[in-house]
N, C-alpha and C positions, 0 to 999 in steps of 0.2 A: 242520202240512208234510209228512211223511212220506205222509203220504195224498192228497196233490193232483199230479194229472199234469198235465201242456200237451203239446202239437206244436213239435216243434223242425223248421227248415226249414235243411240244411244246404247243399252248397255246389247239390246233384245235384239238388236241388228239391223233393225228396220228404221226405213228413214223417213226425218220426221218434216216437215215443212215450215220450214222459221223464218222470221225477218232476218236480219242480222241484228238487227238492234235487239235482237232477243234475246242473246250471247254475248252483248257490251255491256250489261249493269254491273257487271264486277267495278274491281279498283283499275286494272290494268291488264290487258291481253293482248295477246302476242301473235301474229295470223301469217304464217307463212307459207308460202307456194308448194307444188309439187308441178313439176312440168310429164314428158313424154316419159315413162321409164329408162331409167338407165338401172337396171336392176338389185345388180351389188352396192352402187355409188349411194342409187337413193337410200336403200334401205341402211347404209352405214350414214348420210346425211340424217336421217329421219332416227336413227342411235346419236349423235350425238344430238340433234335436242333435245332427245326424252334426258338427256341427260343434262340437259340446263334448265330442267324443269325444277327441281329444291334450288339448283343458284341463284334464279329468276326469280322466284317466291319471295328469296327478301329483302328484293328491289319493289317488292308489290305484285308481280305479276300471276294470279291467280289461274290462268288459265293458255297454253299452248296451241293452237288449233292449226291440224295441214289442211290446207283449203288445195280442193283438186280443182280446176274450173274446165276440164277436160270429161268431166262427171266421171271420172272413169270408176269402178268397182274394185279396181285392183291394189286399188290405194288404201280403200276400206276396209279390204278382208288384212294387208299389210299391217295397219296399226291397227286395229284390234286385236290382233292376234300376234305381235309381236311386241308392242310398245302401248302397253296399256296407262302411260300416264301420260299420251299425247292423248286429245281429240280432232276428230274428223268431221271437216265439212266436204258437201261436193256443189262447187258453182251450176247447178244446173244451169242455168234460162243461163249464164255467164252477168248476172248482173252486177257481182264484185270486180270482175275484172274490166269491165267497160266503166264502172264507177273510176276506177282505179286510171282506167287510160285518158276518160279524162283528166284529170286531175291531174294528172301526169304529163300531159301532153303529148302521148305515145301517137308517133301515124303508121305505126304498122299496122297490119289488120289485127280482128279476136283471134282471129283464128292461127295468127303467129304466136301471136302472145300467149295463148294457152297451153299453145307444146315449148314455150323459150322463156318466159318470162317468171327467173326465181326473184321473189323476195321475200324483204320481214318487215311487216309494219305493226306498229305499236300501237294500241288505241290507250286511248285512257276513258274511260265510260264507253259512250261513242265519237270519240273525239280522235282522229289521228293526233299524237301525241309526235312519231319521227318513223320518218320512212329508210329501210336498207333496198339496194337493189345489183341484182348481177348486170351488166351495161347488156342493153339492146339493136346497141346501135356503133360500129364497128368493135363486133366482142375480139376477132383473133386478134389484134392491135394491139386489144387492153389485157390479153391475154399475155401475148409477148413479153409487153410490159410489165406483168407483175413477174413472170418467171427470172427478169431481170433484176429486181429488188431481192432473189434469192440470197444467201448465205454460204456459196458452193464450198467453201474451204474448210464449214463443218461436214461437212460429208468423206472426210477423207475415208472413214473407216470403213461409209458404207459404196461399196463397191456397185452394186448392185441399183440403188439408191442416184451417186452420181452420174452411170449412164442411163437411168431414162430420164435425168434431170437434164443433163448437159447436151445429148444427144439421140433422146428417141423422143421427147415431148417437142422439142424446137422441131424438128425433121416436121413433126405433126400440125404445125400452125403452121407450116411453109404450103398447105395443102387450102383446096377451095375451101368455102368457112364453110359450106352446106355442107360437104362430105363430113368435116369434124361434127358440126352439130345435127345434119341433119339422121342422124342411126340414132335407128331402137336399140342399139345392142350397147351389152356397155364393152369401155373403151377394155384394153388389158386389163391396168391397172389403179390400184387409187389415185395414183399422183393425178388423175384424167381432172379430180376436184379441182388442182388448180388455175385447171382452164373454164372445170363446168359452175363452180363456186367459191373464187379465191375471195368474193367480196363478202363474203357471207359464213363462211365457215371453214374459218371462227369470225363470227361477228363481232369485229374487237369494235367496231365505233358505239353497237350499240351496249357493249359493257364499261365502256370507261363511260357514255351518256348515263347509265347506270348505277358509276363507281363501285363498281363491280370488284374485289381486290384479287390480283390475281395468287 
């Protein structure tokens, strides 16, 4: 942990290189990754996280940081412009993602994880308290299983949603995994969050862990 360096962007929009431990001296800190941008979907995910700031603060989470291990300045610009309650860091040397790669025994290359590994890690000072992630193995299988858990009976009044969930997404999930996950563009609609973010948006397990009431 002591050897992990990151770049933090302050109010002057200039990067400052710091040790990761420099931003973990509060009570609790939540660090959430972003990957290659699906612009509309990423924007909505960031909006969800900003709405969690107040709710999570009651559980002692002082800050929610967005980390981009691709060191994409797009992430800095979006967070600083539209989500002032969030903080943003760039894992510009990939120290942080490589630390997590070893800790959680990921066999993928760092390059793959930079572009595909969505996670939320809760620190208590400089110690990992709990960790949540999107699968990096058998991703389409997990996405299909997630769709099977949905209660479609509640969609009788929403024919557009029912079509997307019953027909469009299952058809998409029959494609080659690389065709689904390697696109830099936004997929047609918000329901693709059921593919890319189903474990962490909303993060029900974290909220249960924090004992946040619905």
